[in-house]
DSSP file (Angstrom, degrees, kcal/mol; ACC not computed):
  #  RESIDUE AA STRUCTURE BP1 BP2  ACC     N-H-->O    O-->H-N    N-H-->O    O-->H-N    TCO  KAPPA ALPHA  PHI   PSI    X-CA   Y-CA   Z-CA
    1    1 A M              0   0    0      0, 0.0     2,-0.3     0, 0.0    11,-0.0   0.000 360.0 360.0 360.0 145.7   61.0  125.7  -89.7
    2    2 A I        -     0   0    0      1,-0.1     2,-1.0     6,-0.0     0, 0.0  -0.587 360.0-129.1 -81.3 137.3   64.4  124.8  -90.9
    3    3 A E        +     0   0    0     -2,-0.3     3,-0.1     1,-0.2    -1,-0.1  -0.776  32.4 170.8 -88.8 106.3   67.4  126.4  -89.2
    4    4 A I        -     0   0    0     -2,-1.0     2,-0.3     1,-0.2    -1,-0.2   0.891  66.5 -12.9 -81.6 -43.6   69.5  127.8  -92.0
    5    5 A N  S >> S-     0   0    0      1,-0.0     3,-0.9     0, 0.0     4,-0.6  -0.870  82.3 -82.7-147.6-178.6   71.9  129.7  -89.7
    6    6 A K  H 3> S+     0   0    0     -2,-0.3     4,-0.6     1,-0.2     3,-0.5   0.826 120.8  55.7 -61.7 -33.7   72.2  130.9  -86.1
    7    7 A S  H 3> S+     0   0    0      1,-0.2     4,-2.1     2,-0.2     3,-0.4   0.738  90.6  74.4 -75.1 -20.9   70.1  133.9  -86.5
    8    8 A N  H <> S+     0   0    0     -3,-0.9     4,-2.7     1,-0.2    -1,-0.2   0.886  91.4  53.7 -61.7 -39.7   67.0  132.1  -87.8
    9    9 A K  H  X S+     0   0    0     -4,-0.6     4,-2.0    -3,-0.5    -1,-0.2   0.843 110.4  48.4 -66.9 -29.0   66.0  130.6  -84.5
   10   10 A Y  H  X S+     0   0    0     -4,-0.6     4,-2.4    -3,-0.4    -1,-0.2   0.871 111.0  49.6 -75.6 -36.9   66.0  134.1  -82.9
   11   11 A I  H  X S+     0   0    0     -4,-2.1     4,-2.5     2,-0.2    -2,-0.2   0.923 112.5  48.2 -64.8 -42.7   64.0  135.5  -85.8
   12   12 A Q  H  X S+     0   0    0     -4,-2.7     4,-2.3     2,-0.2    -2,-0.2   0.911 112.4  48.0 -64.5 -42.7   61.5  132.6  -85.3
   13   13 A A  H  X S+     0   0    0     -4,-2.0     4,-2.3    -5,-0.2    -1,-0.2   0.902 112.7  48.9 -64.6 -40.1   61.3  133.1  -81.6
   14   14 A A  H  X S+     0   0    0     -4,-2.4     4,-2.7     2,-0.2    -2,-0.2   0.895 109.9  51.5 -66.7 -39.8   60.8  136.8  -82.0
   15   15 A L  H  X S+     0   0    0     -4,-2.5     4,-2.3     2,-0.2    -2,-0.2   0.922 111.3  47.7 -61.9 -43.8   58.0  136.2  -84.6
   16   16 A N  H  X S+     0   0    0     -4,-2.3     4,-2.2     2,-0.2    -2,-0.2   0.914 113.4  47.5 -63.5 -42.5   56.2  133.9  -82.2
   17   17 A A  H  X S+     0   0    0     -4,-2.3     4,-2.5     2,-0.2    -2,-0.2   0.897 111.2  50.9 -66.9 -39.7   56.6  136.3  -79.3
   18   18 A R  H  X S+     0   0    0     -4,-2.7     4,-2.3     2,-0.2    -1,-0.2   0.890 109.9  50.3 -64.4 -38.6   55.3  139.2  -81.5
   19   19 A A  H  X S+     0   0    0     -4,-2.3     4,-1.9     2,-0.2    -2,-0.2   0.907 111.3  48.7 -65.6 -40.6   52.3  137.1  -82.6
   20   20 A T  H  X S+     0   0    0     -4,-2.2     4,-2.1     1,-0.2    -2,-0.2   0.907 110.9  50.4 -62.8 -42.1   51.6  136.3  -78.9
   21   21 A R  H  X S+     0   0    0     -4,-2.5     4,-2.6     1,-0.2     5,-0.2   0.891 107.4  53.7 -64.4 -39.3   51.9  140.0  -78.1
   22   22 A Q  H  X S+     0   0    0     -4,-2.3     4,-2.4     1,-0.2    -1,-0.2   0.911 109.1  49.4 -60.9 -41.9   49.5  141.0  -80.9
   23   23 A D  H  X S+     0   0    0     -4,-1.9     4,-2.1     2,-0.2    -2,-0.2   0.900 110.9  49.8 -64.2 -40.8   46.9  138.5  -79.5
   24   24 A L  H  X S+     0   0    0     -4,-2.1     4,-2.3     2,-0.2    16,-0.3   0.918 111.3  48.0 -64.4 -43.4   47.3  140.0  -76.0
   25   25 A I  H  X S+     0   0    0     -4,-2.6     4,-2.4     2,-0.2    -2,-0.2   0.911 111.1  50.8 -64.5 -41.5   46.9  143.5  -77.2
   26   26 A A  H  X S+     0   0    0     -4,-2.4     4,-2.3     1,-0.2    -1,-0.2   0.884 109.7  51.3 -62.1 -37.9   43.8  142.5  -79.2
   27   27 A S  H  X S+     0   0    0     -4,-2.1     4,-1.4     2,-0.2    -2,-0.2   0.896 108.3  51.6 -65.0 -40.5   42.4  140.9  -76.0
   28   28 A N  H  < S+     0   0    0     -4,-2.3     3,-0.3     1,-0.2    -2,-0.2   0.930 111.3  47.0 -60.5 -45.4   43.0  144.1  -74.1
   29   29 A I  H >< S+     0   0    0     -4,-2.4     3,-1.4     1,-0.2    -2,-0.2   0.896 109.6  53.6 -63.9 -40.1   41.1  146.1  -76.7
   30   30 A A  H 3< S+     0   0    0     -4,-2.3     3,-0.4     1,-0.3    -1,-0.2   0.790 110.6  48.0 -65.3 -26.4   38.3  143.5  -76.7
   31   31 A N  T >< S+     0   0    0     -4,-1.4     3,-1.5    -3,-0.3    -1,-0.3   0.072  72.2 118.9-101.8  23.9   38.0  143.9  -72.9
   32   32 A V  T <  S+     0   0    0     -3,-1.4    -1,-0.2     1,-0.3    69,-0.1   0.787  83.7  38.7 -61.0 -27.5   38.0  147.7  -72.9
   33   33 A D  T 3  S+     0   0    0     -3,-0.4    -1,-0.3    -4,-0.2    -2,-0.1   0.271  88.1 113.6-106.3  10.7   34.5  147.7  -71.3
   34   34 A T  S X  S-     0   0    0     -3,-1.5     3,-1.5     1,-0.0    -3,-0.1  -0.732  70.3-121.8 -85.3 120.1   35.0  144.7  -68.9
   35   35 A P  T 3  S+     0   0    0      0, 0.0    63,-0.2     0, 0.0     3,-0.1  -0.328  91.1   9.0 -61.6 141.5   34.9  145.8  -65.3
   36   36 A F  T 3  S+     0   0    0     61,-2.2     2,-0.3     1,-0.2    63,-0.2   0.565  88.9 147.9  66.4  12.8   38.1  145.0  -63.2
   37   37 A Y    <   -     0   0    0     -3,-1.5    63,-2.2    -6,-0.2     2,-0.5  -0.627  35.2-153.1 -78.4 134.3   40.0  143.9  -66.3
   38   38 A R        -     0   0    0     -2,-0.3    52,-0.1    61,-0.2     2,-0.1  -0.930  20.3-117.9-108.7 128.4   43.7  144.6  -66.1
   39   39 A S        -     0   0    0     -2,-0.5    50,-2.7    50,-0.3     2,-0.3  -0.392  32.1-153.0 -67.7 140.7   45.6  145.1  -69.4
   40   40 A K  E     +A   88   0A   0    -16,-0.3     2,-0.3    48,-0.3    48,-0.2  -0.782  18.9 167.8-115.1 155.5   48.3  142.6  -70.0
   41   41 A D  E     -A   87   0A   0     46,-2.5    46,-2.8    -2,-0.3     2,-0.3  -0.939  23.4-127.9-153.0 171.7   51.6  142.7  -72.0
   42   42 A I  E     -A   86   0A   0     -2,-0.3     2,-0.5    44,-0.2    44,-0.2  -0.937   6.0-150.1-127.5 153.5   54.7  140.6  -72.5
   43   43 A H  E     +A   85   0A   0     42,-2.2    42,-2.0    -2,-0.3    -2,-0.0  -0.983  38.1 136.5-122.4 120.1   58.4  141.4  -72.3
   44   44 A F     >  +     0   0    0     -2,-0.5     4,-2.3    40,-0.2     5,-0.2   0.476  45.7  89.8-137.6 -11.5   60.7  139.3  -74.4
   45   45 A E  H  > S+     0   0    0      1,-0.2     4,-2.3     2,-0.2     5,-0.2   0.904  91.1  48.5 -61.5 -43.4   63.2  141.7  -76.0
   46   46 A G  H  > S+     0   0    0      1,-0.2     4,-2.3     2,-0.2    -1,-0.2   0.894 110.4  51.9 -63.7 -40.7   65.7  141.4  -73.2
   47   47 A M  H  > S+     0   0    0      1,-0.2     4,-2.1     2,-0.2    -1,-0.2   0.924 111.6  46.1 -62.2 -45.5   65.6  137.7  -73.2
   48   48 A L  H  X S+     0   0    0     -4,-2.3     4,-2.5     1,-0.2    -2,-0.2   0.890 111.3  52.6 -65.5 -38.9   66.2  137.5  -76.9
   49   49 A A  H  X S+     0   0    0     -4,-2.3     4,-2.3    -5,-0.2    -1,-0.2   0.909 110.4  47.3 -64.1 -41.9   69.1  140.0  -76.7
   50   50 A E  H  X S+     0   0    0     -4,-2.3     4,-2.2     2,-0.2    -1,-0.2   0.905 112.6  49.2 -66.9 -40.4   70.8  138.0  -74.0
   51   51 A Q  H  X S+     0   0    0     -4,-2.1     4,-2.5     2,-0.2    -2,-0.2   0.912 112.3  48.1 -64.2 -42.0   70.4  134.7  -75.9
   52   52 A A  H  X S+     0   0    0     -4,-2.5     4,-2.7     2,-0.2    -2,-0.2   0.898 110.2  52.2 -65.7 -40.4   71.8  136.3  -79.1
   53   53 A E  H  <>S+     0   0    0     -4,-2.3     5,-2.2     1,-0.2     4,-0.4   0.918 112.0  46.4 -60.0 -43.5   74.7  137.7  -77.1
   54   54 A S  H ><5S+     0   0    0     -4,-2.2     3,-0.6     3,-0.2    -2,-0.2   0.916 115.1  45.8 -65.2 -44.3   75.5  134.3  -75.7
   55   55 A E  H 3<5S+     0   0    0     -4,-2.5    -2,-0.2     1,-0.2    -1,-0.2   0.898 117.7  41.0 -67.7 -42.4   75.2  132.5  -79.1
   56   56 A F  T 3<5S-     0   0    0     -4,-2.7    -1,-0.2    -5,-0.2    -2,-0.2   0.316 107.5-121.4 -94.1   9.1   77.2  135.0  -81.1
   57   57 A H  T < 5 +     0   0    0     -3,-0.6    -3,-0.2    -4,-0.4    -4,-0.1   0.897  62.6 143.6  56.2  47.3   79.9  135.5  -78.4
   58   58 A R      < +     0   0    0     -5,-2.2     2,-0.2    -6,-0.2    -1,-0.1  -0.108  20.1 151.1-105.7  35.4   79.4  139.2  -78.1
   59   59 A H        -     0   0    0     -6,-0.3     3,-0.1     1,-0.2    -5,-0.0  -0.455  32.7-167.5 -68.9 134.0   80.0  139.2  -74.3
   60   60 A L  S    S+     0   0    0      1,-0.2     2,-0.3    -2,-0.2    -1,-0.2   0.684  80.0  22.9 -90.3 -22.4   81.4  142.5  -73.0
   61   61 A K  S    S-     0   0    0     -3,-0.0    -1,-0.2     0, 0.0     2,-0.2  -0.981  87.1-109.3-140.4 152.5   82.2  140.8  -69.7
   62   62 A K        -     0   0    0     -2,-0.3     2,-0.4    -3,-0.1    -2,-0.0  -0.533  33.4-118.6 -80.7 147.6   82.7  137.2  -68.6
   63   63 A K        -     0   0    0     -2,-0.2     2,-0.6     1,-0.0    -1,-0.1  -0.687  20.6-133.1 -86.8 139.3   80.1  135.5  -66.5
   64   64 A L        -     0   0    0     -2,-0.4     2,-0.2     1,-0.0    -1,-0.0  -0.813  21.5-129.1 -92.4 124.2   81.1  134.3  -63.1
   65   65 A A        -     0   0    0     -2,-0.6     2,-0.4     1,-0.1    -1,-0.0  -0.480  22.7-114.7 -74.1 142.3   80.0  130.8  -62.4
   66   66 A M        -     0   0    0     -2,-0.2     2,-0.3     1,-0.0    -1,-0.1  -0.623  28.8-132.6 -78.3 131.3   78.1  130.2  -59.1
   67   67 A A        -     0   0    0     -2,-0.4     2,-0.7     2,-0.0    -1,-0.0  -0.648   8.5-152.0 -85.1 138.7   80.0  128.0  -56.7
   68   68 A Q        +     0   0    0     -2,-0.3     3,-0.1     1,-0.1     7,-0.0  -0.919  20.0 171.4-109.9 104.8   78.2  125.2  -55.0
   69   69 A T        +     0   0    0     -2,-0.7     2,-0.3     1,-0.1    -1,-0.1   0.540  68.0  38.0 -91.5  -7.3   79.9  124.6  -51.7
   70   70 A H  S >  S-     0   0    0      1,-0.1     3,-1.7     0, 0.0    -1,-0.1  -0.997  77.5-127.4-143.5 144.5   77.3  122.2  -50.4
   71   71 A R  T 3  S+     0   0    0     -2,-0.3    -1,-0.1     1,-0.3    -2,-0.0   0.702 108.2  61.3 -67.2 -17.8   75.3  119.4  -52.2
   72   72 A A  T 3  S+     0   0    0      2,-0.1    -1,-0.3    -3,-0.0     3,-0.1   0.542  80.9 109.0 -84.8  -6.9   72.0  120.9  -50.8
   73   73 A H  S <  S-     0   0    0     -3,-1.7     2,-0.1     1,-0.1    -5,-0.1  -0.358  79.4-103.4 -67.4 149.3   72.6  124.2  -52.6
   74   74 A L        -     0   0    0      1,-0.1    -1,-0.1    -2,-0.0    -2,-0.1  -0.442  31.7-119.8 -70.6 145.5   70.4  125.0  -55.6
   75   75 A T        -     0   0    0     -2,-0.1    -1,-0.1    -3,-0.1     2,-0.1  -0.706  32.8-113.0 -84.4 139.1   71.9  124.5  -59.0
   76   76 A P        -     0   0    0      0, 0.0     2,-0.5     0, 0.0    -1,-0.1  -0.378  25.2-114.1 -71.8 149.4   71.9  127.8  -61.0
   77   77 A K        -     0   0    0      1,-0.2     3,-0.0    -2,-0.1     0, 0.0  -0.721  28.5-173.7 -80.5 125.8   69.7  128.0  -64.1
   78   78 A S        +     0   0    0     -2,-0.5     2,-0.3     2,-0.1    -1,-0.2   0.702  62.9  61.3 -94.0 -21.0   72.0  128.3  -67.1
   79   79 A E  S    S-     0   0    0      1,-0.0     3,-0.1     0, 0.0   -28,-0.0  -0.813  79.1-123.9-110.8 149.0   69.3  129.0  -69.7
   80   80 A L        -     0   0    0     -2,-0.3    -2,-0.1     1,-0.1    -1,-0.0  -0.459  46.1 -83.1 -79.4 157.4   66.8  131.8  -70.0
   81   81 A P        -     0   0    0      0, 0.0    -1,-0.1     0, 0.0     4,-0.1  -0.338  30.8-143.3 -61.8 143.6   63.1  131.1  -70.2
   82   82 A E  S    S+     0   0    0     -3,-0.1    -2,-0.0     2,-0.1   -35,-0.0   0.657  80.1  67.4 -82.9 -15.6   61.9  130.2  -73.7
   83   83 A K  S    S-     0   0    0      1,-0.1   -70,-0.0   -66,-0.0   -66,-0.0  -0.769  91.5-104.1-105.7 150.4   58.6  132.0  -73.3
   84   84 A P        -     0   0    0      0, 0.0     2,-0.5     0, 0.0   -40,-0.2  -0.317  39.4-107.7 -66.1 155.5   58.1  135.7  -72.9
   85   85 A V  E     -A   43   0A   0    -42,-2.0   -42,-2.2    -4,-0.1     2,-0.3  -0.760  28.7-142.0 -91.1 125.1   57.2  137.0  -69.5
   86   86 A L  E     +A   42   0A   0     -2,-0.5     2,-0.3   -44,-0.2   -44,-0.2  -0.668  27.7 168.2 -85.5 136.5   53.6  138.1  -69.0
   87   87 A F  E     -A   41   0A   0    -46,-2.8   -46,-2.5    -2,-0.3     2,-0.5  -0.969  36.0-110.1-143.5 161.4   53.0  141.2  -66.8
   88   88 A Y  E     -A   40   0A   0     -2,-0.3     2,-1.6   -48,-0.2   -48,-0.3  -0.795  21.7-138.5 -92.6 131.6   50.1  143.5  -66.1
   89   89 A R        +     0   0    0    -50,-2.7     3,-0.4    -2,-0.5   -50,-0.3  -0.644  43.9 152.8 -88.2  81.0   50.4  147.0  -67.5
   90   90 A D        +     0   0    0     -2,-1.6    -1,-0.2     1,-0.2     4,-0.1   0.269  37.6  99.4 -98.4  10.6   49.1  148.8  -64.3
   91   91 A G        +     0   0    0     -3,-0.1     2,-0.2     2,-0.1    -1,-0.2   0.543  68.3  87.1 -74.2  -4.7   50.8  152.1  -64.7
   92   92 A H  S    S-     0   0    0     -3,-0.4     2,-0.3     8,-0.1     9,-0.0  -0.621  91.4 -96.4 -97.3 154.2   47.7  153.7  -66.1
   93   93 A M        -     0   0    0     -2,-0.2     2,-0.2     1,-0.1    -1,-0.1  -0.491  39.0-130.5 -67.8 129.3   44.9  155.2  -64.2
   94   94 A A        -     0   0    0     -2,-0.3     6,-0.2    -4,-0.1    -1,-0.1  -0.560  20.3-125.6 -78.1 145.9   42.1  152.8  -63.6
   95   95 A R    >   -     0   0    0      4,-2.1     3,-2.1    -2,-0.2    -1,-0.1  -0.143  40.1 -83.5 -78.1-177.2   38.6  154.0  -64.5
   96   96 A N  T 3  S+     0   0    0      1,-0.3    -1,-0.1     2,-0.1    -2,-0.1   0.796 133.3  53.6 -60.1 -28.6   35.7  153.9  -62.0
   97   97 A D  T 3  S-     0   0    0      2,-0.1   -61,-2.2   -60,-0.0    -1,-0.3   0.307 118.3-113.3 -89.8  10.2   35.1  150.3  -62.9
   98   98 A A    <   +     0   0    0     -3,-2.1     2,-0.4     1,-0.3    -2,-0.1   0.615  67.6 146.3  69.8  16.4   38.8  149.4  -62.2
   99   99 A N        -     0   0    0    -63,-0.2    -4,-2.1     1,-0.1    -1,-0.3  -0.700  33.1-166.4 -82.3 133.7   39.5  148.7  -65.8
  100  100 A T        +     0   0    0    -63,-2.2     2,-0.4    -2,-0.4    -8,-0.1   0.286  44.1 123.5-105.3   9.9   43.1  149.6  -66.7
  101  101 A V        -     0   0    0    -64,-0.3     2,-0.6   -70,-0.2     3,-0.1  -0.598  41.3-166.6 -76.5 123.8   42.8  149.4  -70.5
  102  102 A D     >  -     0   0    0     -2,-0.4     4,-2.5     1,-0.1     3,-0.3  -0.948   8.9-156.1-108.7 110.4   43.8  152.7  -72.3
  103  103 A I  H  > S+     0   0    0     -2,-0.6     4,-2.3     1,-0.2     5,-0.2   0.815  91.0  55.0 -60.7 -33.3   42.6  152.4  -75.9
  104  104 A D  H  > S+     0   0    0      2,-0.2     4,-1.9     1,-0.2    -1,-0.2   0.923 111.4  43.5 -65.8 -43.9   45.1  155.0  -77.1
  105  105 A I  H  > S+     0   0    0     -3,-0.3     4,-2.8     2,-0.2     5,-0.2   0.911 113.5  51.9 -67.4 -42.0   48.0  153.1  -75.7
  106  106 A E  H  X S+     0   0    0     -4,-2.5     4,-2.4     1,-0.2    -2,-0.2   0.919 111.3  45.6 -62.9 -44.2   46.7  149.7  -76.9
  107  107 A T  H  X S+     0   0    0     -4,-2.3     4,-2.0     2,-0.2    -1,-0.2   0.877 113.9  50.2 -68.4 -35.4   46.3  150.9  -80.5
  108  108 A S  H  X S+     0   0    0     -4,-1.9     4,-2.4    -5,-0.2    -2,-0.2   0.932 112.6  46.1 -64.9 -46.1   49.7  152.5  -80.4
  109  109 A E  H  X S+     0   0    0     -4,-2.8     4,-2.6     1,-0.2    -2,-0.2   0.871 111.3  52.9 -64.7 -37.3   51.3  149.3  -79.1
  110  110 A M  H  X S+     0   0    0     -4,-2.4     4,-2.2    -5,-0.2    -1,-0.2   0.905 110.0  48.3 -65.0 -40.3   49.4  147.2  -81.6
  111  111 A S  H  X S+     0   0    0     -4,-2.0     4,-2.1     2,-0.2    -2,-0.2   0.934 113.1  46.5 -64.8 -46.9   50.7  149.4  -84.4
  112  112 A K  H  X S+     0   0    0     -4,-2.4     4,-2.2     1,-0.2    -2,-0.2   0.908 112.9  50.2 -61.6 -42.0   54.3  149.3  -83.2
  113  113 A N  H  X S+     0   0    0     -4,-2.6     4,-2.5     1,-0.2    -1,-0.2   0.891 108.7  52.1 -65.1 -39.2   54.1  145.5  -82.7
  114  114 A G  H  X S+     0   0    0     -4,-2.2     4,-2.5     2,-0.2    -1,-0.2   0.900 109.3  49.7 -62.8 -41.6   52.7  145.0  -86.3
  115  115 A V  H  X S+     0   0    0     -4,-2.1     4,-2.2     2,-0.2    -2,-0.2   0.924 112.2  47.7 -63.2 -44.3   55.6  147.0  -87.8
  116  116 A M  H  X S+     0   0    0     -4,-2.2     4,-2.4     2,-0.2    -2,-0.2   0.895 111.1  51.3 -64.7 -39.6   58.1  145.0  -85.8
  117  117 A Y  H  X S+     0   0    0     -4,-2.5     4,-2.6     1,-0.2    -2,-0.2   0.939 111.0  47.7 -61.8 -46.8   56.5  141.7  -86.9
  118  118 A N  H  X S+     0   0    0     -4,-2.5     4,-2.2     1,-0.2    -2,-0.2   0.877 111.1  51.4 -63.2 -37.6   56.5  142.7  -90.5
  119  119 A A  H  X S+     0   0    0     -4,-2.2     4,-2.3     2,-0.2    -1,-0.2   0.909 111.7  46.9 -65.5 -41.9   60.2  143.8  -90.3
  120  120 A L  H  X S+     0   0    0     -4,-2.4     4,-2.4     2,-0.2    -2,-0.2   0.910 111.8  50.3 -66.0 -41.5   61.1  140.4  -88.7
  121  121 A A  H  X S+     0   0    0     -4,-2.6     4,-2.2     1,-0.2    -2,-0.2   0.896 111.3  49.3 -63.4 -39.6   59.1  138.5  -91.4
  122  122 A S  H  X S+     0   0    0     -4,-2.2     4,-2.5     2,-0.2    -2,-0.2   0.913 110.5  49.8 -64.8 -43.4   60.9  140.5  -94.1
  123  123 A A  H  X S+     0   0    0     -4,-2.3     4,-2.3     1,-0.2    -2,-0.2   0.898 110.6  50.7 -62.2 -40.1   64.3  139.8  -92.6
  124  124 A Y  H  X S+     0   0    0     -4,-2.4     4,-2.2     2,-0.2    -2,-0.2   0.919 111.1  47.8 -64.2 -43.6   63.5  136.1  -92.4
  125  125 A Q  H  X S+     0   0    0     -4,-2.2     4,-2.3     2,-0.2    -2,-0.2   0.902 112.3  48.7 -64.9 -41.2   62.4  135.9  -96.0
  126  126 A K  H  X S+     0   0    0     -4,-2.5     4,-2.3     2,-0.2    -1,-0.2   0.891 109.7  52.8 -65.9 -38.6   65.5  137.8  -97.2
  127  127 A N  H  X S+     0   0    0     -4,-2.3     4,-2.0     1,-0.2    -2,-0.2   0.917 111.3  45.9 -62.0 -43.9   67.7  135.5  -95.2
  128  128 A R  H  X S+     0   0    0     -4,-2.2     4,-2.9     2,-0.2    -2,-0.2   0.879 110.1  54.5 -66.3 -37.7   66.0  132.4  -96.8
  129  129 A A  H  X S+     0   0    0     -4,-2.3     4,-2.4     2,-0.2    -2,-0.2   0.901 108.1  49.1 -64.3 -40.6   66.4  134.0 -100.3
  130  130 A I  H  X S+     0   0    0     -4,-2.3     4,-2.1     2,-0.2    -1,-0.2   0.926 112.8  47.7 -63.4 -44.1   70.1  134.5  -99.7
  131  131 A F  H  X S+     0   0    0     -4,-2.0     4,-2.1     1,-0.2    -2,-0.2   0.921 112.6  48.5 -62.8 -44.8   70.5  130.9  -98.6
  132  132 A N  H  X S+     0   0    0     -4,-2.9     4,-2.5     1,-0.2    -1,-0.2   0.880 109.9  52.3 -64.2 -37.8   68.4  129.6 -101.6
  133  133 A A  H  X S+     0   0    0     -4,-2.4     4,-2.4     2,-0.2    -1,-0.2   0.901 108.8  50.4 -64.5 -40.1   70.5  131.8 -104.0
  134  134 A A  H  X S+     0   0    0     -4,-2.1     4,-2.1     2,-0.2    -2,-0.2   0.895 111.4  48.5 -64.9 -39.3   73.7  130.3 -102.6
  135  135 A L  H  X S+     0   0    0     -4,-2.1     4,-2.0     2,-0.2    -2,-0.2   0.926 111.8  48.8 -64.5 -44.6   72.3  126.8 -103.1
  136  136 A E  H  X S+     0   0    0     -4,-2.5     4,-1.9     1,-0.2    -2,-0.2   0.904 111.2  49.9 -62.3 -42.2   71.2  127.5 -106.6
  137  137 A Y  H  X S+     0   0    0     -4,-2.4     4,-1.1     1,-0.2    -1,-0.2   0.904 110.1  50.2 -63.7 -41.4   74.6  128.9 -107.5
  138  138 A S  H  X S+     0   0    0     -4,-2.1     4,-0.8     1,-0.2    -1,-0.2   0.838 108.6  53.2 -68.9 -31.0   76.4  125.9 -106.0
  139  139 A R  H >< S+     0   0    0     -4,-2.0     3,-0.6     1,-0.2    -1,-0.2   0.888 106.5  52.9 -67.2 -38.4   74.2  123.6 -108.1
  140  140 A N  H 3< S+     0   0    0     -4,-1.9    -1,-0.2     1,-0.2    -2,-0.2   0.760 103.0  58.4 -68.9 -24.5   75.1  125.4 -111.3
  141  141 A L  H 3<        0   0    0     -4,-1.1    -1,-0.2     1,-0.2    -2,-0.2   0.773 360.0 360.0 -74.9 -24.9   78.8  125.0 -110.5
  142  142 A S    <<        0   0    0     -4,-0.8    -1,-0.2    -3,-0.6    -2,-0.2   0.488 360.0 360.0 -75.1 360.0   78.4  121.2 -110.5
């Protein structure tokens, strides 16, 4: 995908993460009757928010750089992970077969994730439409 402006790469990353989350939730639902299956989810909202804050210079506080006083010290990671973090959603009561999938929670999360995906896709399309309109207008001026 073409990067039209700074926000596009965040929209694209969020769309990819939402699609991955949809697949995970569908996998959880498919394994509702699998013994010892633990429901999985991903967390990516915080990562995207921190990256956007950094890119758009919306820092409320300055970051303090880590000092390296010895060459054997580890170098700090300056970038956040590009992939969402996978975790097990174990806060639910496991059934007798140790399965932690709660079908009500999974369908609710799938619905919320679908709405967010559609909103992001709509924002991406509108952003491209604005860019295309600006290009068309500049062509007509020539």
